[in-house]
Structure formats: structure tokens, C-alpha cells
C-alpha positions in Angstrom: -15.5 125.8 73.9 -13.0 126.1 71.2 -10.3 128.9 71.3 -11.8 130.7 68.3 -15.2 130.8 70.0 -13.7 132.2 73.2 -11.9 135.0 71.2 -15.1 135.7 69.3 -17.1 135.9 72.6 -14.6 138.3 74.1 -15.0 140.5 71.0 -18.9 140.2 71.3 -18.8 141.3 75.0 -16.6 144.3 73.9 -19.1 145.1 71.3 -22.0 144.9 73.8 -20.3 147.1 76.3 -19.7 149.7 73.5 -23.3 149.6 72.5 -24.4 150.0 76.1 -22.2 153.0 76.5 -23.7 154.5 73.3 -27.2 153.8 74.5 -26.7 155.1 78.0 -24.3 158.0 77.6 -24.0 158.7 73.9 -20.3 157.8 74.2 -18.6 155.5 71.6 -15.6 153.9 73.2 -14.2 152.4 69.9 -14.3 155.7 68.2 -12.8 157.4 71.3 -9.9 154.9 71.3 -9.2 154.7 67.5 -10.7 157.8 66.0 -13.7 158.3 63.8 -13.6 157.3 60.0 -10.3 155.3 60.9 -9.5 151.9 59.2 -8.7 150.4 62.7 -12.3 151.5 63.9 -13.8 149.8 60.9 -11.8 146.6 61.4 -13.0 146.5 65.0 -16.6 146.7 63.9 -16.1 144.1 61.3 -14.4 141.7 63.7 -17.2 142.2 66.2 -19.7 141.4 63.5 -17.9 138.2 62.4 -17.6 137.2 66.0 -21.4 137.3 66.3 -21.7 135.1 63.3 -19.1 132.7 64.7 -20.8 132.4 68.0 -24.3 131.9 66.7 -23.6 128.1 67.1 -23.4 128.5 70.8 -27.3 129.0 70.7 -27.7 125.5 69.6 -25.2 123.7 71.7 -26.7 121.4 74.4 -24.6 121.9 77.6 -26.5 119.3 79.8 
């Protein structure tokens, strides 16, 4: 796995944990850390989204 894919996967995991917290406890960790309507918060969301696009290729890799 390339370094870019590993970084992207880490961001995807962070995003998944954040969505889990939102769904279970109505608690948004990203907004708690960086504030609401903040540029940094939006950058984090955009990076998580781009990471998802980058790691789509992992679905099609054959690891056998």
C-alpha cells in the first residue's frame, strides 16, 4: 500500500469515527476540536472526502 493511500485511510478512519460519534451521541468531534463554521473544519471535511476518493481503488485490489 502506498504512503498516500495509508494517509488517506487514516483520514477515512477519523471520518468514520466522527460519524459514529454523531450517530450515537450527537457529538461532532471535528467541530468540537476546531469550531463550527471554521475554515479548518471545512478543510478536514474536504480532506476526508478526497481520501475516500483516493482509497476507492482499494476495493478493486486483489490481495491473494
